[in-house]
C-alpha positions in Angstrom: -0.3 -0.2 0.0 2.7 2.2 0.8 4.8 1.5 -2.5 1.2 2.6 -4.2 0.6 5.7 -2.4 4.0 7.1 -3.6 3.6 6.0 -6.6 0.2 8.1 -6.9 1.9 11.1 -5.8 4.8 10.9 -8.4 2.1 10.5 -10.9 0.5 13.7 -9.3 3.4 15.6 -9.4 4.8 14.5 -12.8 1.3 15.1 -14.2 0.6 18.4 -12.5 4.0 19.5 -14.0 3.0 18.2 -17.9 0.1 20.1 -17.6 2.2 23.3 -16.6 4.4 23.0 -19.5 4.2 25.8 -21.4 5.1 26.3 -25.2 6.8 28.7 -25.6 9.2 30.4 -23.0 11.9 33.4 -23.6 14.3 33.2 -20.9 15.4 36.7 -21.9 19.1 36.0 -20.5 21.3 36.3 -23.8 19.0 36.6 -26.3 15.7 36.2 -27.8 15.8 32.4 -28.7 12.3 30.6 -28.0 13.9 27.5 -26.0 10.2 25.8 -25.7 8.7 26.8 -29.2 11.6 27.5 -31.4 9.9 31.0 -32.1 13.2 32.9 -32.1 12.8 36.3 -31.3 15.2 39.6 -33.6 17.2 41.8 -31.5 17.3 45.7 -32.1 19.3 46.9 -29.5 18.8 45.6 -26.7 21.5 44.2 -24.2 21.3 41.6 -21.3 22.8 42.9 -18.4 23.1 41.4 -14.5 20.1 42.5 -12.3 20.9 41.6 -8.6 17.8 40.2 -8.2 17.0 38.2 -11.4 20.4 37.8 -12.8 20.9 38.2 -16.2 17.8 39.8 -17.8 16.9 41.9 -20.9 17.5 45.9 -20.5 15.8 48.0 -22.6 17.0 51.6 -23.1 14.6 53.8 -24.5 15.6 53.7 -27.8 15.6 49.6 -28.5 13.5 46.8 -29.1 12.4 43.3 -29.9 10.2 41.6 -32.4 9.0 37.8 -32.1 6.6 35.3 -34.4 3.3 34.8 -34.2 2.2 32.8 -31.6 -1.2 33.9 -30.6 -3.6 33.5 -33.8 -5.3 30.7 -33.7 -5.5 29.6 -30.1 -8.9 29.7 -28.5 -7.4 30.5 -24.9 -3.9 32.0 -24.4 -2.2 32.7 -21.3 0.8 35.4 -21.0 3.2 35.7 -18.0 6.1 38.0 -17.9 8.4 39.5 -15.1 8.8 43.7 -15.8 11.0 46.3 -14.0 10.4 49.7 -15.5 13.2 52.0 -14.9 11.7 55.4 -16.2 7.8 57.1 -16.4 7.8 57.4 -20.5 3.6 57.9 -21.1 2.5 54.9 -23.5 5.3 53.2 -23.4 4.8 49.1 -23.8 5.7 46.5 -22.3 4.9 44.4 -25.6 2.5 45.4 -28.4 1.3 42.0 -30.1 -1.2 42.3 -32.9 -1.1 44.1 -36.0 0.6 47.2 -36.0 -0.7 49.0 -39.3 -1.8 53.1 -39.0 -5.6 52.2 -40.5 -8.7 50.9 -38.7 -9.6 48.9 -37.2 -6.6 47.7 -34.8 -5.9 44.4 -33.4 -3.5 44.7 -31.2 -3.0 43.6 -27.2 -0.9 45.7 -25.5 0.8 45.8 -21.9 1.0 49.3 -20.6 2.5 50.3 -17.0 1.5 54.3 -17.8 -0.5 55.3 -20.1 -0.9 59.0 -21.5 -3.6 60.5 -19.9 -3.4 64.0 -19.2 -4.6 66.0 -16.5 -6.7 65.8 -14.5 -6.8 62.4 -15.5 -4.8 59.9 -13.8 -2.2 58.0 -15.1 -2.8 54.2 -15.2 -1.4 51.1 -15.6 -3.4 49.4 -18.9 -4.3 46.5 -20.3 -5.7 46.6 -23.9 -6.9 44.5 -26.2 -8.7 45.9 -29.3 -11.3 43.8 -31.2 -11.6 45.0 -35.2 -15.3 43.7 -35.1 -15.6 45.4 -31.9 -15.0 48.1 -29.3 -11.2 48.6 -27.7 -11.3 46.6 -23.9 -9.2 48.7 -21.4 -8.7 47.3 -18.3 -6.9 50.4 -15.7 -5.5 50.3 -12.9 -3.9 52.2 -10.2 -0.3 51.9 -9.8 -0.5 52.7 -6.0 -3.1 50.1 -5.0 -0.7 47.6 -6.3 2.7 49.4 -5.1 4.2 49.9 -8.6 7.3 51.5 -8.3 10.5 52.3 -10.5 13.4 49.6 -10.5 11.2 47.0 -8.9 10.2 43.9 -10.8 6.6 43.2 -11.2 5.1 39.7 -12.4 2.1 39.9 -14.6 0.0 37.5 -16.2 -3.0 37.7 -18.9 -5.5 34.7 -19.3 -7.6 35.0 -22.2 -10.6 32.6 -23.0 -13.2 33.1 -25.8 -15.7 33.8 -22.6 -13.5 35.4 -20.1 -10.4 37.3 -19.4 -8.5 37.2 -16.4 -5.6 39.8 -15.4 -3.0 38.9 -12.4 -0.5 41.2 -10.9 2.4 39.1 -8.6 0.2 36.6 -6.7 -3.4 38.1 -6.8 -6.2 38.6 -9.1 -7.0 41.7 -9.9 -9.6 41.4 -12.8 -12.1 39.1 -13.9 -14.6 39.7 -16.6 -16.8 36.6 -17.5 -19.0 38.6 -19.9 -15.9 39.0 -22.1 -16.8 37.8 -26.0 -13.5 39.0 -27.6 -12.4 35.5 -29.8 -8.7 35.4 -29.4 -8.2 33.1 -32.1 -8.3 35.8 -34.6 -5.9 38.5 -33.3 -3.6 38.5 -36.1 -0.4 39.1 -34.4 2.2 39.4 -37.3 4.0 42.3 -35.4 4.9 41.1 -32.2 7.0 43.6 -30.5 8.6 43.8 -26.9 9.2 47.1 -25.9 8.3 48.9 -28.5 4.5 50.6 -29.6 3.0 49.8 -33.2 2.4 53.9 -32.9 5.1 56.9 -32.7 5.0 56.4 -29.0 8.2 56.4 -26.8 10.5 52.9 -26.6 10.2 51.0 -23.4 12.9 51.7 -20.7 13.2 48.7 -18.4 14.2 45.1 -18.1 12.0 41.8 -19.0 12.4 38.6 -17.7 10.8 35.2 -18.4 8.5 35.7 -21.0 6.4 32.2 -21.2 3.1 31.5 -23.3 0.8 28.7 -22.4 -1.7 27.9 -25.1 -4.6 27.3 -22.5 -6.1 29.5 -20.1 -4.2 28.7 -16.5 -6.3 28.3 -13.6 -5.7 30.6 -10.6 -3.9 27.8 -8.8 -1.6 27.2 -11.4 -1.2 30.8 -11.9 0.1 31.4 -8.0 2.2 28.1 -8.1 4.2 29.6 -11.5 4.9 33.0 -9.7 5.8 31.5 -6.6 8.4 29.0 -8.8 9.6 31.8 -10.7 9.9 34.6 -8.5 13.0 33.4 -6.5 14.7 31.1 -9.2 17.4 33.6 -10.4 17.8 35.5 -7.1 21.5 36.8 -6.5 21.1 37.1 -2.9 23.2 34.1 -1.4 22.6 32.3 2.0 24.7 34.1 4.6 27.6 31.6 5.7 27.9 32.2 9.4 31.5 31.4 10.0 32.6 34.5 8.4 29.5 36.8 8.2 30.6 40.8 6.7 30.0 43.9 9.4 29.0 46.4 6.5 28.5 50.0 7.5 27.9 53.5 6.0 30.3 57.0 7.2 30.9 59.8 5.1 29.8 58.2 1.9 31.9 55.7 2.0 30.4 51.6 2.5 33.1 49.7 5.2 33.3 45.9 5.2 35.1 44.6 8.0 35.6 40.2 7.9 35.7 38.6 11.0 38.5 36.6 9.8 40.9 38.1 7.2 40.3 37.0 3.5 42.7 38.3 0.4 40.4 36.8 -2.0 37.1 38.3 -0.9 36.0 41.1 -3.2 32.7 43.2 -2.9 30.1 43.8 -5.7 28.0 47.2 -5.4 25.0 47.2 -7.1 22.6 50.4 -7.4 18.8 50.3 -7.0 18.3 49.4 -10.5 20.4 46.3 -10.4 23.5 48.0 -12.2 26.7 47.1 -11.3 28.3 50.1 -9.6 31.6 48.9 -8.5 33.6 45.9 -8.4 36.5 46.0 -5.9 38.3 44.3 -3.0 37.5 45.1 0.6 40.8 47.3 0.9 39.7 49.4 -2.4 36.2 49.7 -1.3 37.0 52.0 1.9 38.4 54.6 -0.1 35.5 55.0 -2.4 33.0 57.5 -2.2 29.1 56.9 -3.0 26.3 59.7 -4.1 23.4 59.1 -2.0 21.3 56.3 -2.9 19.9 52.8 -2.1 22.9 50.0 -2.5 22.9 46.4 -2.6 26.4 45.2 -1.2 27.3 41.5 -1.6 30.6 40.2 -0.3 31.8 37.6 -2.0 35.0 34.8 -1.8 35.6 31.1 -0.9 34.3 31.5 2.6 32.6 34.4 2.1 29.1 35.3 0.2 26.4 37.6 1.8 23.9 40.3 0.8 23.0 43.8 2.4 21.1 46.6 1.8 22.6 50.0 2.9 21.4 53.8 2.2 23.6 56.6 1.8 21.9 59.7 2.7 
């Protein structure tokens, strides 16, 4: 009986993993290749830089973008999940635009916009849009303050679309559901898919993207939350502290000071800015002579015997 129960448990785990298997996945670590479905993208100036939270990520500087092949048309249901970090407020800049971008009506496009271009007295909103050539535009606007969306912070967006519903998630929370939705997603003509770029002459995206996944079915809420939990820490650069030689890190006179309990000539210090950019890479002795500007920094001390990370604030 015990062996049978173990067998059933393993089958359950395997089946759950099989059902969760994504159809397309762009890790966005070194290129725009799809490691699951072979739908490789085209890079237009995007660089890949180390982020202290998610490791190597695709970094868009406000003048770069990428294109992806068609992957939506013909699917009666779809789930799109993506990690994103906004480094500058660029009204109407798209995290992604999937669809057909010609300048004629009717438009046929799906897009994620962290800050729309509403003029005063209207508030700028975090927006998901899906147009329908046979019907009205579908705009979902969310107050960024309600989701605590800030610059230089990682966020997870998931949209789940079927012929009769649309559900939107932010991080591990469902924030919107419409069960009266009638847009047939299989007719979306996604021949001009882009990351970081609008179909119109809007500002280009400035920020970073990581781990784009697409499922040709509608994930359940349980599956979306499980996906969030399984990907949020997978590339974390913050390592466990080795108690035998935990550094003491302090700040004084715009300098960051690191002291080890045991001297270690191989110890190096990486200091990262709030956006995850590497500010300096120096030995402990060299670091003590380096001055920094005001801001929040992540200090990482590494050697064969030490692996420790701590946030510091220079006021």
